[in-house]
C-alpha positions as CSV (number, residue, x, y, z in Angstrom):
1,K,-8.6,-13.5,-18.5
2,Q,-4.9,-14.0,-17.8
3,D,-4.3,-10.5,-19.3
4,K,-6.7,-9.0,-16.8
5,L,-5.1,-10.8,-13.9
6,Y,-1.6,-9.7,-15.1
7,Q,-2.8,-6.1,-15.5
8,K,-4.3,-6.1,-12.0
9,H,-1.1,-7.4,-10.5
10,E,1.0,-4.9,-12.5
11,R,-1.2,-2.0,-11.1
12,I,-0.8,-3.3,-7.6
13,Y,3.0,-3.6,-7.9
14,D,3.2,-0.1,-9.4
15,A,1.2,1.3,-6.5
16,F,3.5,-0.6,-4.0
17,S,6.6,0.7,-5.8
18,R,5.3,4.3,-5.4
19,F,5.1,3.8,-1.6
20,D,8.4,2.0,-1.4
21,G,10.5,5.1,-1.8
22,N,13.9,3.4,-1.2
23,H,13.0,0.3,-3.1
24,D,14.0,-2.1,-0.3
25,G,10.9,-4.3,-0.8
26,T,9.0,-2.9,2.2
27,I,7.1,0.3,3.0
28,S,8.2,2.0,6.2
29,K,5.8,4.1,8.2
30,E,7.5,7.3,7.0
31,E,7.4,6.2,3.4
32,F,3.7,5.5,3.8
33,L,3.0,8.8,5.4
34,T,5.0,10.8,2.9
35,T,3.2,9.1,0.0
36,I,-0.2,9.6,1.5
37,D,0.6,13.3,2.0
38,G,1.8,13.6,-1.6
39,L,-1.4,12.0,-2.9
40,N,-3.6,14.7,-1.3
41,V,-6.2,12.2,-0.3
42,G,-7.3,14.2,2.7
43,M,-6.2,11.7,5.3
44,D,-4.8,13.2,8.6
45,R,-1.6,11.9,10.0
46,M,-3.2,10.2,12.9
47,T,-5.5,8.2,10.7
48,A,-2.6,7.3,8.3
49,E,-0.5,6.1,11.2
50,R,-3.4,4.0,12.5
51,L,-3.8,2.6,9.0
52,V,-0.1,1.5,8.9
53,G,-0.6,-0.4,12.1
54,E,-3.7,-2.2,10.6
55,I,-1.9,-3.1,7.4
56,D,1.2,-4.3,9.1
57,L,-0.2,-7.7,10.0
58,N,3.0,-9.2,11.5
59,S,3.8,-6.0,13.5
60,D,7.4,-5.7,12.3
61,G,7.1,-2.0,11.7
62,V,7.0,-2.2,7.9
63,I,4.5,-3.1,5.2
64,N,5.6,-5.9,2.9
65,Y,4.1,-6.7,-0.5
66,Y,1.8,-9.4,0.9
67,E,0.4,-7.1,3.5
68,F,-0.1,-4.3,0.9
69,V,-2.0,-6.7,-1.5
70,N,-4.0,-8.0,1.4
71,A,-5.0,-4.5,2.5
72,L,-6.1,-3.6,-1.0
73,E,-8.1,-6.7,-1.5
74,H,-9.9,-6.2,1.8
75,S,-10.6,-2.6,1.1
76,G,-12.7,-3.3,-1.9
77,M,-10.6,-1.0,-4.1
78,E,-12.7,-1.3,-7.3
79,G,-10.0,0.4,-9.4
80,L,-7.7,-2.6,-9.0
81,Q,-10.2,-5.2,-10.1
């Protein structure tokens, strides 16, 4: 069971790292938008910008790791279970 938990957290951290382009420990709005564009998920810019605002719980303009994990857990992302 610990192996599954470790693997889940490793996948989440890997995903966070992909978004955190400059590796400063936070995801800026531009980093988020650039990564979303590169993933070709079909999300328009306005929707992506709104999503950044929803994920950024403390409204400091960036997404930290806690906020990223929180967003994934509340989105029901089955692939990370």
